[in-house]
C-alpha positions as a printed NumPy array, in Angstrom:
array([[  36.026,  287.247, -185.086],
       [  33.273,  289.141, -186.951],
       [  33.111,  286.257, -189.469],
       [  32.707,  283.754, -186.639],
       [  29.809,  285.753, -185.15 ],
       [  28.231,  285.964, -188.574],
       [  28.483,  282.185, -189.004],
       [  27.031,  281.508, -185.584],
       [  24.129,  283.859, -186.288],
       [  23.509,  282.198, -189.656],
       [  23.527,  278.716, -188.111],
       [  21.108,  279.869, -185.392],
       [  18.801,  281.325, -188.048],
       [  18.882,  278.1  , -190.104],
       [  18.161,  276.107, -186.977],
       [  15.062,  278.177, -186.257],
       [  13.876,  277.801, -189.852],
       [  14.298,  274.005, -189.862],
       [  12.619,  273.819, -186.45 ],
       [   9.436,  275.381, -187.784],
       [   7.962,  272.288, -189.454],
       [   8.541,  270.179, -186.34 ],
       [   7.   ,  272.875, -184.196],
       [   4.049,  273.165, -186.579],
       [   3.55 ,  269.416, -186.429],
       [   3.766,  269.221, -182.621],
       [   0.129,  270.344, -182.298],
       [  -1.174,  267.781, -184.8  ],
       [  -4.055,  267.602, -185.387],
       [  -5.296,  271.163, -185.266],
       [  -8.261,  270.661, -187.63 ],
       [ -10.702,  267.864, -188.616],
       [  -9.397,  264.752, -190.353],
       [ -11.136,  263.295, -193.355],
       [ -11.338,  259.492, -193.474],
       [ -12.198,  258.242, -196.974],
       [ -14.22 ,  255.017, -197.061],
       [ -14.386,  253.685, -200.664],
       [ -17.848,  252.13 , -200.125],
       [ -21.359,  253.411, -199.299],
       [ -22.71 ,  253.399, -195.738],
       [ -23.778,  250.113, -194.254],
       [ -20.878,  247.753, -195.033],
       [ -17.976,  246.54 , -192.951],
       [ -15.517,  249.197, -194.127],
       [ -17.991,  251.957, -193.22 ],
       [ -18.841,  250.349, -189.869],
       [ -15.231,  249.937, -188.815],
       [ -14.311,  253.463, -189.876],
       [ -17.185,  254.918, -187.822],
       [ -16.276,  252.876, -184.738],
       [ -12.618,  253.86 , -184.955],
       [ -13.414,  257.406, -186.074],
       [ -15.467,  258.028, -182.923],
       [ -12.557,  256.823, -180.795],
       [ -10.05 ,  258.968, -182.695],
       [ -12.271,  262.061, -182.461],
       [ -12.361,  261.76 , -178.667],
       [  -8.634,  261.014, -178.353],
       [  -7.338,  263.608, -180.823],
       [  -9.705,  266.422, -179.87 ],
       [ -10.602,  266.931, -183.518],
       [ -13.499,  265.491, -185.44 ],
       [ -12.792,  262.575, -187.784],
       [ -15.193,  262.957, -190.695],
       [ -16.156,  259.796, -192.589],
       [ -16.477,  260.442, -196.293],
       [ -18.047,  257.626, -198.31 ],
       [ -16.738,  257.58 , -201.897],
       [ -18.151,  254.433, -203.491],
       [ -17.758,  253.095, -207.016],
       [ -15.231,  251.624, -209.407],
       [ -14.753,  248.485, -207.349],
       [ -13.205,  250.547, -204.522],
       [ -10.95 ,  252.481, -206.907],
       [ -12.727,  255.839, -206.958],
       [ -12.295,  256.454, -203.231],
       [  -8.826,  254.954, -203.293],
       [  -7.603,  257.239, -206.087],
       [  -9.04 ,  260.247, -204.269],
       [  -7.059,  259.294, -201.185],
       [  -3.879,  258.683, -203.178],
       [  -4.151,  262.128, -204.803],
       [  -5.07 ,  263.968, -201.629],
       [  -2.63 ,  266.453, -199.968],
       [  -0.074,  264.58 , -197.863],
       [  -0.6  ,  266.718, -194.806],
       [  -1.995,  264.204, -192.316],
       [  -5.584,  265.35 , -192.688],
       [  -6.735,  262.735, -195.209],
       [  -6.59 ,  259.028, -194.425],
       [  -8.004,  255.98 , -196.225],
       [  -9.732,  252.801, -195.011],
       [  -7.584,  249.963, -196.361],
       [  -9.457,  246.778, -197.215],
       [  -8.79 ,  243.554, -199.205],
       [  -9.836,  245.143, -202.487],
       [  -6.701,  247.286, -202.35 ],
       [  -4.648,  244.113, -202.572],
       [  -6.96 ,  242.269, -204.981],
       [  -7.297,  245.115, -207.454],
       [  -3.566,  245.214, -208.09 ],
       [  -4.062,  242.08 , -210.198],
       [  -7.742,  242.228, -211.017],
       [  -7.468,  245.5  , -212.941],
       [  -4.94 ,  245.597, -215.841],
       [  -4.412,  249.333, -215.436],
       [  -4.895,  251.489, -212.371],
       [  -4.072,  255.208, -212.06 ],
       [  -2.199,  254.459, -208.832],
       [   0.055,  251.858, -207.204],
       [  -1.303,  251.435, -203.688],
       [   1.835,  250.079, -202.044],
       [   3.936,  252.867, -203.575],
       [   1.503,  255.814, -203.51 ],
       [   0.29 ,  255.335, -199.942],
       [   2.026,  254.855, -196.604],
       [   0.686,  252.665, -193.758],
       [  -0.801,  253.916, -190.508],
       [  -1.768,  250.613, -188.918],
       [  -4.099,  247.643, -188.867],
       [  -7.58 ,  247.414, -187.328],
       [  -8.994,  243.888, -187.604],
       [  -9.047,  240.647, -189.53 ],
       [ -12.501,  239.072, -189.923],
       [ -14.02 ,  235.995, -191.551],
       [ -16.453,  236.261, -194.425],
       [ -19.721,  234.33 , -193.998],
       [ -21.335,  232.242, -196.685],
       [ -24.931,  233.397, -196.208],
       [ -28.079,  232.552, -198.127],
       [ -31.582,  233.95 , -198.262],
       [ -33.672,  232.323, -195.563],
       [ -35.878,  230.452, -198.072],
       [ -33.006,  228.943, -200.007],
       [ -33.523,  225.155, -200.246],
       [ -30.013,  224.198, -199.09 ],
       [ -29.415,  224.118, -195.319],
       [ -25.709,  223.126, -195.351],
       [ -22.656,  223.761, -197.494],
       [ -22.845,  220.208, -198.829],
       [ -26.527,  220.661, -199.794],
       [ -25.637,  223.978, -201.458],
       [ -22.978,  222.343, -203.59 ],
       [ -25.349,  219.558, -204.579],
       [ -28.038,  222.113, -205.482],
       [ -25.501,  224.138, -207.499],
       [ -24.42 ,  221.146, -209.522],
       [ -28.044,  220.243, -210.296],
       [ -28.891,  223.862, -211.232],
       [ -25.786,  225.236, -213.024],
       [ -25.855,  229.   , -213.571],
       [ -29.131,  229.374, -211.666],
       [ -27.645,  230.658, -208.41 ],
       [ -27.189,  234.436, -208.135],
       [ -24.112,  235.251, -206.069],
       [ -24.122,  238.837, -204.789],
       [ -21.017,  240.771, -203.774],
       [ -20.14 ,  244.214, -202.437],
       [ -18.331,  244.923, -205.707],
       [ -16.087,  243.334, -208.293],
       [ -12.7  ,  242.495, -206.813],
       [ -13.68 ,  242.649, -203.161],
       [ -12.844,  239.809, -200.798],
       [ -16.602,  239.145, -200.815],
       [ -16.456,  238.564, -204.577],
       [ -13.205,  236.555, -204.582],
       [ -14.339,  234.379, -201.679],
       [ -17.244,  233.303, -203.908],
       [ -14.94 ,  232.829, -206.891],
       [ -12.668,  230.641, -204.828],
       [ -15.683,  228.606, -203.705],
       [ -16.772,  228.18 , -207.33 ],
       [ -13.294,  227.096, -208.35 ],
       [ -12.888,  224.549, -205.546],
       [ -16.392,  223.018, -205.842],
       [ -16.879,  223.166, -209.623],
       [ -20.295,  224.812, -209.397],
       [ -21.397,  227.707, -211.617],
       [ -22.897,  230.824, -210.026],
       [ -23.81 ,  234.118, -211.647],
       [ -21.952,  237.059, -210.083],
       [ -24.132,  240.09 , -209.237],
       [ -21.894,  242.987, -208.035],
       [ -23.271,  245.793, -205.938],
       [ -21.836,  249.124, -204.881],
       [ -21.21 ,  248.054, -201.305],
       [ -22.45 ,  245.464, -198.835],
       [ -25.506,  247.422, -197.742],
       [ -27.529,  247.118, -200.979],
       [ -26.304,  243.525, -201.489],
       [ -27.615,  242.536, -198.061],
       [ -30.907,  244.29 , -198.698],
       [ -31.438,  242.166, -201.857],
       [ -30.299,  239.025, -200.057],
       [ -32.909,  239.561, -197.339],
       [ -35.623,  240.166, -199.944],
       [ -34.626,  237.101, -201.934],
       [ -33.503,  238.981, -205.039],
       [ -30.161,  237.12 , -204.856],
       [ -29.333,  233.746, -203.363],
       [ -25.937,  233.854, -201.671],
       [ -23.424,  236.374, -200.362],
       [ -19.933,  235.751, -198.91 ],
       [ -20.038,  238.927, -196.875],
       [ -17.623,  240.261, -194.228],
       [ -18.872,  239.14 , -190.845],
       [ -19.301,  242.612, -189.191],
       [ -21.898,  243.812, -191.689],
       [ -23.876,  240.539, -191.961],
       [ -23.763,  239.113, -188.425],
       [ -26.665,  241.157, -187.079],
       [ -28.913,  239.911, -189.876],
       [ -27.815,  236.333, -189.201],
       [ -28.619,  236.665, -185.503],
       [ -31.964,  238.256, -186.343],
       [ -32.859,  235.315, -188.6  ],
       [ -33.441,  237.391, -191.686],
       [ -30.75 ,  235.388, -193.526],
       [ -29.114,  232.014, -192.899],
       [ -25.382,  231.35 , -192.476],
       [ -24.038,  228.145, -194.014],
       [ -20.325,  228.568, -193.214],
       [ -17.481,  230.905, -192.265],
       [ -14.578,  231.307, -194.625],
       [ -11.735,  230.992, -192.145],
       [ -10.057,  227.615, -191.618],
       [ -11.694,  227.226, -188.192],
       [ -15.07 ,  228.243, -186.784],
       [ -15.496,  231.745, -185.422],
       [ -16.205,  232.366, -181.687],
       [ -18.737,  234.996, -182.806],
       [ -20.798,  232.288, -184.604],
       [ -19.752,  229.064, -182.862],
       [ -22.594,  226.986, -184.306],
       [ -21.766,  227.881, -187.907],
       [ -19.266,  225.424, -189.43 ],
       [ -16.243,  226.491, -191.434],
       [ -16.687,  226.001, -195.2  ],
       [ -13.415,  224.042, -194.997],
       [ -15.191,  221.315, -193.03 ],
       [ -16.947,  220.477, -196.306],
       [ -14.443,  221.9  , -198.814],
       [ -10.999,  220.96 , -197.477],
       [  -8.376,  223.675, -197.938],
       [ -10.874,  226.51 , -198.43 ],
       [  -9.809,  229.693, -196.606],
       [ -10.43 ,  233.402, -197.133],
       [ -10.65 ,  236.293, -194.719],
       [ -10.879,  240.093, -194.79 ],
       [  -8.482,  242.523, -193.103],
       [  -8.753,  246.24 , -192.536],
       [  -6.527,  249.146, -191.597],
       [  -5.647,  252.694, -192.477],
       [  -3.154,  254.454, -194.753],
       [  -2.335,  257.989, -195.88 ],
       [  -0.933,  259.598, -199.055],
       [   2.803,  259.143, -199.555],
       [   4.688,  262.057, -198.026],
       [   2.429,  262.432, -195.026],
       [   4.512,  263.784, -192.113],
       [   6.019,  261.067, -189.908],
       [   4.714,  262.838, -186.776],
       [   1.119,  262.469, -188.034],
       [   1.614,  258.763, -188.878],
       [   3.188,  258.107, -185.445],
       [   0.383,  259.836, -183.603],
       [  -2.358,  258.047, -185.511],
       [  -0.657,  254.669, -185.161],
       [  -0.337,  255.233, -181.408],
       [  -4.04 ,  255.992, -181.109],
       [  -5.027,  253.028, -183.308],
       [  -3.033,  250.693, -181.1  ],
       [  -4.53 ,  252.272, -177.958],
       [  -8.004,  251.649, -179.343],
       [  -7.247,  248.011, -180.116],
       [  -5.914,  247.515, -176.552],
       [  -8.967,  249.062, -174.931],
       [ -11.223,  246.345, -173.356],
       [ -14.414,  248.055, -174.475],
       [ -13.248,  248.425, -178.067],
       [ -11.89 ,  244.835, -178.111],
       [ -15.276,  243.549, -176.918],
       [ -17.106,  245.605, -179.529],
       [ -14.866,  244.287, -182.361],
       [ -15.079,  240.686, -181.05 ],
       [ -18.873,  240.898, -181.112],
       [ -18.568,  241.701, -184.799],
       [ -16.279,  238.739, -185.342],
       [ -13.125,  240.816, -185.622],
       [  -9.639,  239.893, -184.329],
       [  -7.563,  243.055, -183.692],
       [  -4.307,  243.41 , -185.674],
       [  -2.324,  246.068, -183.787],
       [   1.345,  246.821, -184.527],
       [   3.628,  249.156, -186.35 ],
       [   2.893,  250.715, -189.729],
       [   5.542,  248.424, -191.243],
       [   3.895,  245.291, -189.783],
       [   0.58 ,  246.289, -191.33 ],
       [   2.264,  246.9  , -194.708],
       [   3.756,  243.364, -194.485],
       [   0.2  ,  242.02 , -194.25 ],
       [  -0.775,  244.101, -197.253],
       [   2.135,  242.755, -199.345],
       [   1.394,  239.14 , -198.385],
       [  -2.314,  239.524, -199.189],
       [  -1.508,  241.15 , -202.544],
       [   0.538,  238.068, -203.457],
       [  -2.102,  235.641, -202.179],
       [  -5.011,  237.217, -204.009],
       [  -3.007,  237.539, -207.205],
       [  -2.88 ,  233.748, -207.353],
       [  -6.639,  233.469, -206.698],
       [  -7.491,  236.098, -209.314],
       [  -5.346,  234.274, -211.904],
       [  -6.726,  230.762, -211.322],
       [ -10.322,  232.001, -211.035],
       [ -10.072,  233.93 , -214.287],
       [ -11.687,  236.979, -212.686],
       [ -11.018,  240.151, -214.654],
       [ -12.324,  243.721, -214.654],
       [ -11.514,  246.276, -217.375]])
């Protein structure tokens, strides 16, 4: 009988021990959350993180702090996120470069799909083929004609080597046969600044960070990179209307270091989906040209895997490579 009582007491003690982590996680979050954005302020990744971060701060009752860690073609900020404590208090802004870089860089100090776990999607957006307002070509067809007559004379800016902005331009080069000189920047902000001033000629930027400048008339849009026109810029044709089969788009979401508690992932995913269902948030994202991609963490990771495979093919046939 004494042995039975001892066993019952031991089981009860073990139960209380194993219940502690769940109890500790029940009040998540109980301190600020750091959201690593692997680009400088001013670009689409930064803009989306700040919009969603404000929502999350209000919903979670804890501040979401945006930390811009630019450089290395997105890899510096990404490695920092992958190496961060897996406690639910560091998350990462996932963007197309995380899929592209898996092929673009021969050696990376991390494997994104294995070292990170998904939280959820945010939006998918077109890129916009945009030129400085004084560029002589007014249409995609005129741009191609100009490029063929002036090989190597067009400066093509990007937000960094390996970004969807860069690869959208490489795909355009491949499909049209024109030669453009790639000028990589550390983010969309400085690339847009030089496009406006005429230091570079063309930029295939993500729509959210360039659309305000297009509407203001400081730059000129020639085409969107999705297969169809975008409701946000209905008068701008799709590049595919001139270059059949051309298609490229950017997608964004969030992830956390592998090992992050399931309770934290579930809470964050729930709040992400609530944001994307909110009419005010949906209107704000639509005005930027974004189409929400809500869903489970697994559904977002399926998008990531498919995009990794897609961009691997584009990287290979474009010959793009970064050491």
